[in-house]
C-alpha positions as CSV (number, residue, x, y, z in Angstrom):
1,M,9.7,-26.3,7.8
2,T,9.7,-29.3,5.6
3,E,12.6,-30.5,3.5
4,N,10.8,-29.6,0.3
5,S,10.0,-26.1,1.5
6,T,13.6,-25.6,2.7
7,T,14.8,-26.7,-0.8
8,A,12.3,-24.3,-2.4
9,Q,13.5,-21.5,-0.2
10,M,17.1,-22.1,-1.1
11,Q,16.2,-22.2,-4.8
12,F,14.3,-18.9,-4.7
13,L,17.0,-17.0,-2.9
14,S,19.9,-18.4,-5.0
15,S,18.2,-18.1,-8.4
16,Q,18.6,-14.7,-9.9
17,Q,16.1,-15.4,-12.7
18,K,12.5,-14.9,-11.6
19,Q,9.4,-15.9,-13.6
20,H,5.7,-15.3,-13.5
21,F,3.7,-17.5,-11.1
22,I,0.6,-18.6,-13.0
23,D,-1.7,-21.5,-12.2
24,G,0.6,-22.7,-9.4
25,K,3.7,-22.9,-11.7
26,W,6.7,-20.8,-12.6
27,R,6.4,-19.6,-16.2
28,P,8.8,-17.4,-18.3
29,A,7.4,-14.5,-20.3
30,L,6.0,-15.8,-23.5
31,S,8.2,-13.3,-25.4
32,G,11.3,-14.5,-23.5
33,E,12.0,-10.9,-22.5
34,T,13.3,-9.9,-19.1
35,I,13.9,-6.8,-17.0
36,D,16.4,-6.2,-14.2
37,T,15.4,-5.2,-10.7
38,Y,18.0,-3.6,-8.4
39,N,19.0,-3.7,-4.8
40,P,18.4,-0.1,-3.7
41,A,21.1,-0.3,-1.0
42,T,23.8,-1.1,-3.5
43,G,22.5,-0.1,-6.9
44,K,23.4,-3.5,-8.3
45,V,21.2,-6.0,-10.1
46,L,19.3,-8.2,-7.6
47,A,17.3,-10.3,-9.9
48,T,16.0,-10.6,-13.5
49,L,12.2,-10.6,-13.8
50,A,10.0,-11.9,-16.6
51,K,8.8,-9.0,-18.7
52,G,5.0,-9.5,-18.8
53,S,3.1,-8.7,-21.9
54,R,-0.6,-8.7,-22.8
55,E,-0.3,-12.4,-23.6
56,D,1.1,-13.3,-20.2
57,V,-1.6,-11.3,-18.5
58,D,-4.2,-13.2,-20.6
59,L,-2.7,-16.5,-19.6
60,A,-2.9,-15.5,-15.9
61,V,-6.5,-14.3,-16.2
62,Q,-7.5,-17.5,-17.9
63,A,-5.9,-19.5,-15.0
64,A,-7.8,-17.3,-12.5
65,R,-11.1,-17.8,-14.3
66,R,-10.7,-21.6,-14.4
67,A,-9.9,-21.6,-10.7
68,F,-12.9,-19.4,-9.9
69,Q,-15.2,-21.8,-11.8
70,G,-13.5,-25.0,-10.5
71,P,-13.2,-26.7,-7.1
72,W,-12.4,-23.4,-5.4
73,S,-16.0,-22.3,-6.0
74,R,-17.1,-25.2,-3.8
75,F,-15.0,-24.3,-0.8
76,T,-17.3,-23.5,2.2
77,P,-16.8,-20.3,4.3
78,F,-15.4,-22.5,7.0
79,E,-13.0,-24.2,4.6
80,R,-11.7,-20.8,3.4
81,Y,-11.3,-19.7,7.0
82,T,-9.4,-22.8,7.9
83,L,-7.2,-22.4,4.8
84,M,-6.3,-18.9,5.7
85,L,-5.2,-20.0,9.2
86,R,-3.0,-22.6,7.5
87,V,-1.6,-19.8,5.3
88,C,-0.7,-18.0,8.5
89,D,1.2,-21.1,9.8
90,V,3.2,-21.5,6.6
91,L,4.0,-17.8,6.3
92,D,5.1,-17.8,10.0
93,Q,7.5,-20.6,9.3
94,H,9.0,-18.5,6.4
95,F,8.6,-15.0,7.9
96,D,12.3,-14.3,8.4
97,E,12.9,-15.2,4.8
98,L,10.1,-12.9,3.6
99,A,11.4,-10.0,5.7
100,T,14.9,-10.5,4.4
101,I,13.6,-10.6,0.8
102,E,11.6,-7.4,1.4
103,S,14.6,-5.5,2.8
104,M,16.8,-6.6,-0.1
105,D,14.2,-5.8,-2.7
106,M,12.9,-2.4,-1.6
107,G,15.5,-1.2,0.9
108,A,13.5,-1.0,4.2
109,P,15.6,-1.6,7.3
110,I,15.3,-5.2,8.5
111,S,14.1,-3.9,11.8
112,R,11.1,-2.4,10.0
113,T,10.3,-5.5,7.9
114,R,10.6,-7.8,10.9
115,A,8.3,-5.5,12.9
116,M,5.6,-5.9,10.2
117,K,5.0,-9.5,11.5
118,N,2.2,-8.6,13.9
119,S,0.5,-6.4,11.3
120,L,0.8,-9.0,8.6
121,F,-0.9,-11.8,10.6
122,Q,-3.4,-9.4,12.2
123,T,-4.5,-8.5,8.6
124,I,-4.6,-12.1,7.3
125,K,-6.6,-13.3,10.4
126,Y,-9.0,-10.4,10.2
127,F,-9.8,-11.4,6.6
128,A,-10.0,-15.0,7.6
129,S,-12.7,-14.0,10.2
130,Q,-14.6,-12.2,7.4
131,A,-14.8,-15.5,5.4
132,M,-17.7,-16.4,7.7
133,N,-19.0,-13.0,8.4
134,W,-20.7,-11.8,5.2
135,S,-24.4,-12.5,4.5
136,G,-27.6,-11.4,2.8
137,T,-30.8,-10.2,4.3
138,T,-34.5,-11.2,4.3
139,I,-36.6,-8.2,3.5
140,P,-40.4,-7.6,4.1
141,N,-42.2,-6.8,0.9
142,S,-45.5,-5.3,-0.2
143,L,-46.3,-7.8,-3.0
144,K,-49.8,-9.4,-3.3
145,G,-49.5,-13.1,-2.6
146,D,-47.1,-15.4,-0.9
147,F,-43.7,-14.1,-1.8
148,T,-40.5,-14.2,0.1
149,T,-37.8,-11.6,-0.8
150,L,-34.2,-11.7,0.2
151,T,-30.8,-10.6,-0.9
152,L,-27.6,-12.7,-1.1
153,K,-24.0,-12.0,-1.9
154,A,-21.7,-13.8,-4.3
155,P,-18.0,-13.4,-5.2
156,V,-17.6,-11.0,-8.1
157,G,-15.0,-13.1,-9.9
158,V,-11.5,-12.4,-11.1
159,I,-9.7,-9.5,-9.3
160,G,-6.9,-7.6,-11.0
161,S,-4.5,-6.1,-8.5
162,I,-1.7,-3.6,-9.2
163,I,0.3,-3.2,-6.1
164,P,3.0,-0.7,-5.2
165,W,6.7,-1.2,-4.4
166,N,6.8,0.6,-1.0
167,A,5.5,-2.3,1.2
168,P,4.5,-5.4,-0.8
169,L,4.8,-7.7,2.2
170,I,1.6,-6.0,3.6
171,S,0.0,-4.4,0.6
172,M,-0.5,-7.6,-1.4
173,W,-2.8,-8.8,1.4
174,W,-5.4,-6.1,0.9
175,T,-6.2,-8.0,-2.3
176,I,-5.3,-11.6,-1.3
177,G,-7.2,-11.3,2.0
178,G,-10.4,-10.3,0.3
179,T,-9.9,-12.8,-2.5
180,L,-9.5,-15.8,-0.1
181,A,-12.3,-14.7,2.2
182,T,-14.9,-14.4,-0.5
183,G,-14.0,-17.1,-3.0
184,C,-12.7,-14.8,-5.7
185,T,-9.4,-15.3,-7.6
186,T,-6.7,-12.8,-8.4
187,V,-4.0,-11.8,-10.8
188,I,-1.5,-9.5,-9.1
189,K,0.8,-7.3,-11.2
190,T,3.8,-6.4,-9.0
191,A,5.8,-3.2,-9.2
192,E,8.8,-3.8,-11.3
193,D,11.0,-2.2,-8.6
194,A,9.9,-4.8,-5.9
195,S,8.4,-8.1,-7.0
196,L,10.3,-10.7,-5.1
197,T,8.3,-10.8,-1.8
198,T,5.0,-11.3,-3.7
199,L,6.4,-14.0,-6.0
200,R,7.7,-16.0,-3.0
201,T,4.5,-15.5,-1.1
202,A,2.5,-16.8,-4.1
203,E,4.6,-20.0,-4.1
204,L,4.1,-20.4,-0.3
205,L,0.3,-20.0,-0.7
206,V,0.2,-23.1,-2.9
207,E,2.3,-25.0,-0.3
208,A,-0.3,-24.0,2.3
209,G,-3.1,-25.5,0.2
210,V,-4.4,-22.6,-1.9
211,P,-5.5,-24.2,-5.1
212,P,-3.4,-23.4,-8.2
213,G,-4.8,-20.4,-10.2
214,V,-6.4,-18.7,-7.2
215,V,-3.5,-16.3,-6.8
216,N,-1.4,-15.6,-9.8
217,V,1.5,-13.1,-10.1
218,V,2.7,-11.4,-13.3
219,T,5.8,-9.2,-13.3
220,G,6.7,-6.5,-15.8
221,L,6.2,-2.8,-16.6
222,G,3.1,-0.9,-15.6
223,A,2.6,0.6,-19.1
224,E,2.5,-3.0,-20.5
225,A,1.4,-5.7,-18.1
226,G,-0.4,-3.2,-15.8
227,A,-2.3,-1.6,-18.6
228,A,-3.2,-5.0,-20.0
229,L,-4.6,-6.1,-16.7
230,A,-6.6,-3.0,-16.2
231,E,-8.1,-3.3,-19.7
232,H,-8.7,-7.1,-19.7
233,M,-12.3,-7.9,-20.5
234,D,-12.4,-11.0,-18.2
235,V,-11.3,-9.1,-15.1
236,D,-14.2,-8.1,-12.9
237,R,-12.6,-5.8,-10.5
238,I,-9.3,-3.8,-10.2
239,C,-7.5,-2.8,-7.0
240,F,-4.8,-0.2,-7.5
241,T,-2.4,1.6,-5.3
242,G,-0.2,4.2,-6.9
243,S,0.0,7.6,-8.3
244,T,-3.1,9.7,-9.1
245,M,-2.0,10.1,-12.7
246,T,-1.9,6.3,-13.2
247,G,-5.2,6.0,-11.3
248,R,-6.9,8.2,-13.9
249,E,-5.6,5.8,-16.6
250,I,-7.0,2.8,-14.6
251,I,-10.4,4.5,-14.5
252,K,-10.3,5.0,-18.3
253,A,-9.2,1.4,-18.9
254,S,-12.0,0.0,-16.7
255,A,-14.7,1.3,-19.0
256,G,-14.4,-1.5,-21.5
257,N,-16.3,-4.0,-19.3
258,M,-17.4,-1.7,-16.5
259,K,-15.0,-3.1,-13.9
260,R,-15.4,-2.2,-10.3
261,I,-12.5,-0.2,-9.0
262,Q,-10.8,0.5,-5.7
263,L,-8.1,3.1,-5.8
264,E,-5.6,4.3,-3.2
265,L,-3.7,7.2,-4.8
266,G,-1.4,10.0,-3.9
267,G,-1.4,12.2,-0.9
268,K,0.1,15.4,0.5
269,S,-1.3,15.0,4.0
270,P,-1.5,17.8,6.6
271,D,-0.1,17.3,10.1
272,I,-1.2,20.1,12.3
273,V,0.6,21.0,15.6
274,F,-1.1,23.4,17.9
275,A,0.7,25.6,20.5
276,D,-0.8,23.5,23.4
277,A,0.6,20.2,22.0
278,D,3.0,18.0,23.9
279,L,6.1,18.6,21.9
280,E,7.9,15.6,23.4
281,K,5.3,13.5,21.5
282,A,4.5,15.8,18.6
283,V,8.0,16.3,17.3
284,P,9.0,12.7,16.9
285,G,5.5,11.8,15.9
286,A,5.3,14.4,13.1
287,A,8.9,13.6,12.1
288,M,8.3,9.9,11.6
289,G,5.0,10.7,10.0
290,V,7.2,12.1,7.2
291,Y,10.3,9.9,7.3
292,N,8.9,6.5,8.0
293,N,9.9,4.1,5.2
294,S,12.1,6.9,3.9
295,G,9.0,9.0,3.1
296,Q,7.7,6.4,0.7
297,I,4.2,6.2,2.1
298,C,1.1,7.6,0.3
299,S,-0.3,9.1,3.5
300,A,2.9,10.6,4.8
301,G,2.3,13.9,6.7
302,T,4.7,15.9,4.6
303,R,3.0,19.3,5.2
304,I,3.6,20.1,8.9
305,F,1.5,23.1,9.9
306,V,2.7,24.6,13.2
307,Q,1.0,27.4,15.2
308,R,3.1,30.5,15.0
309,G,3.7,30.9,18.7
310,I,5.8,27.7,18.8
311,Y,7.0,27.7,15.2
312,D,10.6,28.5,15.8
313,E,10.9,26.1,18.8
314,F,9.2,23.3,16.8
315,V,11.5,23.7,13.8
316,E,14.6,23.7,16.0
317,K,13.4,20.5,17.8
318,L,12.4,18.8,14.5
319,A,15.8,19.6,13.0
320,A,17.6,18.2,16.0
321,F,15.5,15.0,15.9
322,T,16.1,14.7,12.2
323,R,19.8,15.0,12.5
324,G,19.8,12.1,15.0
325,I,18.1,9.6,12.6
326,K,20.5,6.9,11.4
327,V,20.3,6.3,7.6
328,G,22.2,3.2,6.5
329,D,22.5,-0.4,5.4
330,P,19.1,-2.1,5.7
331,F,20.7,-5.0,7.4
332,D,22.4,-2.9,10.1
333,P,20.0,-3.3,13.1
334,A,20.8,0.3,14.1
335,S,19.5,1.7,10.8
336,Q,16.2,3.6,11.1
337,L,15.9,4.6,7.4
338,G,17.1,2.7,4.3
339,P,17.6,3.9,0.8
340,L,15.0,5.2,-1.7
341,I,13.6,2.5,-4.0
342,S,15.5,3.4,-7.2
343,G,17.9,5.8,-8.9
344,R,14.9,7.3,-10.6
345,Q,13.2,8.1,-7.3
346,L,16.5,9.5,-5.9
347,E,16.7,11.9,-8.9
348,R,13.1,13.0,-8.3
349,V,13.6,13.7,-4.6
350,M,16.9,15.5,-5.2
351,E,15.2,17.7,-7.8
352,Y,12.7,18.8,-5.2
353,M,15.5,19.8,-2.9
354,T,16.6,22.2,-5.5
355,I,13.0,23.4,-6.2
356,G,12.4,24.1,-2.6
357,Q,15.4,26.4,-2.3
358,E,14.6,28.1,-5.6
359,E,11.1,28.8,-4.4
360,G,12.5,30.6,-1.3
361,A,12.1,27.9,1.4
362,S,14.9,27.6,4.0
363,L,16.8,24.3,4.0
364,V,17.2,23.7,7.8
365,T,18.9,20.3,7.6
366,G,19.4,17.5,5.2
367,G,18.9,18.1,1.5
368,T,21.9,16.0,0.2
369,R,22.5,12.5,-1.1
370,L,24.5,10.2,1.2
371,G,27.4,9.0,-0.9
372,A,30.5,6.8,-0.9
373,E,30.2,5.7,2.7
374,L,27.0,3.9,1.8
375,A,28.3,2.3,-1.4
376,E,26.3,3.0,-4.5
377,G,22.8,2.9,-3.0
378,Y,20.0,5.4,-3.3
379,F,20.4,7.1,0.1
380,V,19.3,10.6,1.0
381,Q,19.3,12.6,4.2
382,P,16.0,13.3,5.8
383,T,15.3,16.9,5.2
384,V,13.5,19.8,6.8
385,F,12.4,22.9,5.0
386,S,11.1,25.9,7.0
387,D,9.5,29.2,5.8
388,V,7.4,27.2,3.4
389,H,4.2,28.6,1.9
390,N,1.3,26.4,1.0
391,D,1.5,27.4,-2.7
392,M,5.1,26.2,-3.1
393,R,5.6,23.0,-5.2
394,I,7.3,21.3,-2.3
395,A,4.0,21.8,-0.3
396,R,1.7,20.8,-3.2
397,E,3.3,18.0,-5.1
398,E,3.8,14.5,-3.7
399,I,7.6,14.0,-3.4
400,F,7.6,10.5,-2.0
401,G,10.8,11.0,0.0
402,P,11.9,12.1,3.5
403,V,11.2,15.8,3.0
404,A,9.2,17.8,5.5
405,S,7.7,21.2,4.7
406,V,7.0,23.2,7.9
407,I,4.3,25.9,7.4
408,P,3.1,28.4,10.0
409,F,-0.5,29.2,10.9
410,D,-2.4,31.3,13.4
411,T,-5.9,30.0,14.2
412,V,-7.9,26.8,13.9
413,D,-9.7,28.1,10.9
414,D,-6.5,29.1,9.3
415,A,-5.0,25.6,9.9
416,L,-8.0,23.9,8.4
417,R,-8.1,26.2,5.4
418,L,-4.5,25.5,4.6
419,A,-4.8,21.8,5.3
420,N,-7.7,21.4,2.9
421,D,-6.0,23.5,0.2
422,T,-4.8,20.5,-1.8
423,I,-6.1,18.2,-4.5
424,Y,-5.5,15.2,-2.2
425,G,-7.4,13.8,0.7
426,L,-5.8,10.6,2.0
427,G,-4.7,11.4,5.6
428,G,-4.4,14.1,8.2
429,A,-3.4,14.6,11.8
430,V,-3.6,17.0,14.7
431,W,-1.5,17.4,17.9
432,T,-3.3,19.2,20.7
433,T,-4.6,18.8,24.3
434,N,-7.8,20.7,23.6
435,V,-10.8,18.6,23.1
436,G,-12.6,21.3,21.1
437,T,-9.6,21.6,18.7
438,M,-9.5,17.8,18.3
439,M,-13.2,17.8,17.3
440,A,-12.8,20.7,15.0
441,A,-9.9,19.0,13.2
442,M,-11.6,15.6,13.1
443,N,-14.6,17.1,11.4
444,G,-12.8,19.7,9.4
445,I,-9.9,17.9,7.7
446,Q,-11.0,16.5,4.4
447,A,-9.3,13.2,4.4
448,G,-10.0,9.5,4.6
449,K,-7.9,8.9,7.7
450,I,-7.5,11.2,10.7
451,W,-5.0,10.7,13.5
452,I,-5.2,12.7,16.8
453,N,-1.9,12.9,18.9
454,C,-0.5,10.0,16.8
455,Y,0.3,9.3,13.2
456,G,0.2,6.4,10.8
457,L,-1.7,3.8,12.9
458,A,-3.7,1.3,10.9
459,D,-6.1,-1.6,11.8
460,P,-7.6,-3.8,9.2
461,A,-10.9,-4.0,11.1
462,V,-11.2,-0.2,10.9
463,G,-10.1,0.3,7.3
464,F,-9.5,3.5,5.4
465,S,-10.3,5.3,2.2
466,G,-9.4,8.5,0.4
467,C,-11.3,11.4,-0.9
468,K,-10.8,14.0,-3.6
469,Q,-7.9,12.9,-5.9
470,S,-6.6,10.4,-3.4
471,G,-9.0,7.7,-4.6
472,Y,-12.0,5.9,-3.4
473,G,-13.1,2.5,-2.1
474,M,-12.5,1.1,1.4
475,K,-9.4,-0.9,2.3
476,G,-10.2,-2.9,5.5
477,G,-13.4,-3.2,7.4
478,A,-16.7,-4.8,6.3
479,Q,-16.9,-2.5,3.3
480,H,-13.6,-3.9,2.0
481,I,-15.1,-7.4,1.8
482,D,-18.3,-6.0,0.1
483,G,-16.0,-4.8,-2.7
484,F,-15.2,-8.4,-3.6
485,L,-18.9,-9.3,-3.7
486,Y,-22.0,-8.4,-5.7
487,E,-25.6,-8.6,-4.4
488,K,-28.5,-10.5,-5.8
489,S,-32.2,-9.7,-5.0
490,V,-34.3,-12.9,-5.0
491,Y,-38.1,-13.2,-5.3
492,I,-39.5,-16.6,-4.2
493,N,-43.1,-17.5,-5.1
494,G,-44.6,-19.6,-2.3
495,N,-47.9,-20.3,-4.1
């Protein structure tokens, strides 16, 4: 780490006032307004962010457009590939700092944020490889005369990205990776609850050699800065991860200039446990499919369907496992779960605890806020509800907290019917030793990601998408890169 980068690190961590990062420079909000962001483990103000407006977004989009049309447009695929490897080196030097910021900002245990290191660099290096891996085609034609016909691909332009608060360390790279690999530029609007990791990363990208204006970050509220980015007439594509309700508004806003859109929206994913499953694997696997990141994952398997013959045994084992999970200070190495992101989210989760019991579900364990022993943070016990019916609100609505609803079923057909009885289609899983059951579930579950005898695994080369009201557009894989490109058909007259 150089002396200059060490100084920048100390300045970033010690300064509570954070600004937009536009055109390679820190810039206050043009209005001068700010908003506070809180440490979810303490409930205290962590930093003050620039409150982005339509004017700030416009400034960032202009910077991105200039960069897209400037020297960045002349980078060769190999130069972009080499640059992304340099980015990996710089982020590696600062990874402990980034993991610390992430844990402070959104409450994930430091053990979790540090464990993201392999996934982070696997993702960046995958996209680096794609910088030299997209191409057009030469196509035979039936034209009379000496004509050559071909297609070629070109970067679509300025990408608007609205990222969530539940894992910005990784989630920003679904946009930045595609941007750098293809020669696009981007304006990222961070979630107001967790902006710091993205801001610091943007600064490090310039240190690594990414030209100013290629990656810009605007902070602020979704209804203001986010809406302005979605509506902006000089943004060519929007990538959004968040609620289905907001996703609908993004679609409407995109109509002005026919933006391309990629959406990863809500989920209420089914996790199906058959009587022949290995419960030593299925119980912790299904449990952490709900509780991982304190339940704040779009594809969390919060509807656990259990075959009736093992239902009582499974609920008992799941409750025992749940009681053994340590919830605590994110910087305690023993903590497995940290707090929820905000007081607002805590209120939402606690409301569902009440709703579940009022609907007739049985509260097996959990269901309470963890109080004074964990300071003033937004901590809640992981929770198991049994005797849940698929038409209850706790089984239909996305809670985004560590709340498992356990629902009985009888047959394979019964399980698939219940699993698909939802507006969502993001993820789904099955635990079984029967190959026929595996195949039936793989083909029968209506979701963009299917796990068999595991939960939550992801590989950027494989990618994923959603169906139904969980969104559309691939994240990862070759189709992800295609989303940052448009295709030209070319006719060459050889006469």
